[in-house]
C-alpha positions in Angstrom: -33.2 -15.4 -3.6 -30.3 -15.7 -1.2 -30.1 -13.6 2.0 -26.6 -12.4 2.4 -24.7 -11.2 5.5 -21.7 -8.9 5.7 -18.4 -10.8 5.6 -15.6 -10.0 8.1 -13.5 -8.4 5.4 -16.3 -6.2 4.2 -17.1 -5.2 7.9 -13.4 -4.2 8.4 -13.6 -2.1 5.2 -16.9 -0.4 6.4 -15.2 0.3 9.7 -12.2 1.8 7.9 -14.4 4.1 5.8 -16.6 5.2 8.7 -13.9 5.5 11.4 -14.9 5.4 15.0 -15.3 8.2 17.5 -16.4 7.5 21.1 -17.5 11.1 21.4 -20.3 12.6 19.4 -19.4 14.9 16.5 -21.0 16.5 13.5 -20.2 14.6 10.3 -19.3 16.5 7.0 -23.1 16.8 6.3 -23.8 18.2 9.8 -25.4 15.1 11.2 -24.6 14.2 14.9 -22.7 10.9 14.8 -21.0 8.6 17.3 -19.2 5.3 17.2 -18.9 3.8 13.7 -21.3 6.0 11.8 -24.2 5.7 14.3 -26.6 8.7 13.9 -29.9 7.8 15.5 -30.6 9.6 18.8 -27.0 11.1 19.1 -26.7 14.2 21.2 -23.9 16.8 21.4 -21.4 15.9 24.1 -22.5 12.2 24.2 -19.7 9.6 25.0 -19.7 5.9 24.6 -17.3 2.9 25.1 -15.8 0.9 22.3 -18.0 -2.0 23.3 -21.1 0.2 23.0 -19.8 1.4 19.6 -19.4 -2.2 18.4 -23.0 -3.0 19.6 -24.4 0.0 17.9 -22.6 -1.0 14.6 -23.9 -4.5 14.8 -27.5 -3.4 15.4 -27.3 -0.8 12.6 -25.7 -3.2 10.2 -28.4 -5.9 10.8 -31.0 -3.4 9.9 -29.2 -2.3 6.7 -28.5 -5.9 5.7 -32.2 -6.7 6.0 -33.2 -3.7 4.0 -30.8 -4.6 1.2 -31.8 -8.2 1.2 -35.5 -7.2 1.0 -34.7 -5.3 -2.2 -33.9 -8.6 -3.9 -31.5 -7.2 -6.4 -28.2 -8.7 -5.3 -26.9 -11.7 -7.2 -23.4 -11.9 -5.6 -21.8 -11.2 -2.2 -19.9 -8.3 -3.8 -23.1 -6.7 -5.0 -24.5 -7.1 -1.5 -21.4 -5.6 0.1 -21.5 -2.6 -2.2 -25.2 -1.8 -1.5 -24.8 -2.4 2.3 -21.9 0.1 2.4 -23.8 2.6 0.2 -27.0 2.2 2.3 -25.2 2.4 5.6 -23.5 5.6 4.5 -26.5 7.3 2.7 -29.6 5.7 4.0 -32.3 3.5 2.4 -34.3 6.5 1.2 -31.4 7.8 -0.9 -30.9 4.4 -2.4 -34.6 3.8 -3.2 -34.9 7.1 -4.9 -31.6 6.8 -6.8 -30.9 6.2 -10.5 -28.4 3.7 -9.1 -31.2 1.4 -7.9 -33.2 2.1 -11.0 -30.3 0.9 -13.2 -29.7 -2.1 -11.0 -33.4 -3.1 -11.3 -33.3 -2.7 -15.1 -30.2 -4.8 -15.4 -28.0 -2.0 -16.8 -24.5 -3.0 -17.8 -22.0 -3.2 -14.9 -20.2 -0.1 -16.1 -23.3 2.0 -15.9 -24.1 0.8 -12.4 -20.5 1.5 -11.3 -20.7 5.0 -12.7 -23.8 5.6 -10.6 -22.0 4.6 -7.4 -19.2 7.1 -8.2 -21.7 10.0 -8.5 -22.4 9.9 -4.8 -19.1 11.5 -3.7 -20.2 14.7 -2.0 -21.3 15.7 1.5 -22.5 19.2 2.2 -22.1 19.9 -1.5 -18.4 19.2 -1.5 -16.5 16.3 -3.1 -14.8 14.4 -0.2 -11.8 12.2 -0.9 -13.0 9.6 1.6 -16.3 9.3 -0.3 -14.5 9.1 -3.6 -12.5 6.1 -2.2 -15.6 4.5 -0.7 -17.6 4.8 -3.9 -14.7 3.4 -5.9 -14.5 0.4 -3.6 -18.3 -0.1 -3.9 -18.1 0.1 -7.7 -15.4 -2.5 -7.7 -17.3 -4.8 -5.3 -20.4 -4.5 -7.4 -18.5 -6.2 -10.2 -17.2 -9.0 -8.0 
């Protein structure tokens, strides 16, 4: 089984979806966030530099890449990119409990897997356009 890493173009897409804030804020689900989607240990009023934001992203991404590689379900770079984006956004726990992962493990047809990605488009119970776009990108990457 191949261990994949995030390509530069997939990293740029992840940064586009996440955005970057050098001041802590509550995301749409109410989670304190800073930098490019970093949530661990973030405190209200916290500020960081762009360099710190980039370091946090690299560290967070290495962790997510390792988690996704350990699952052993990716057969292409596109599948890896899709699951890294999904897991970075929603966490490994959500992925491991999901019908999405169950369908992947049971080799469901691509269209069924893509439909599962698209279901995860809400934060705080509301459909968010940014999540709709992200899930659509992930669904397309899964098929590449």
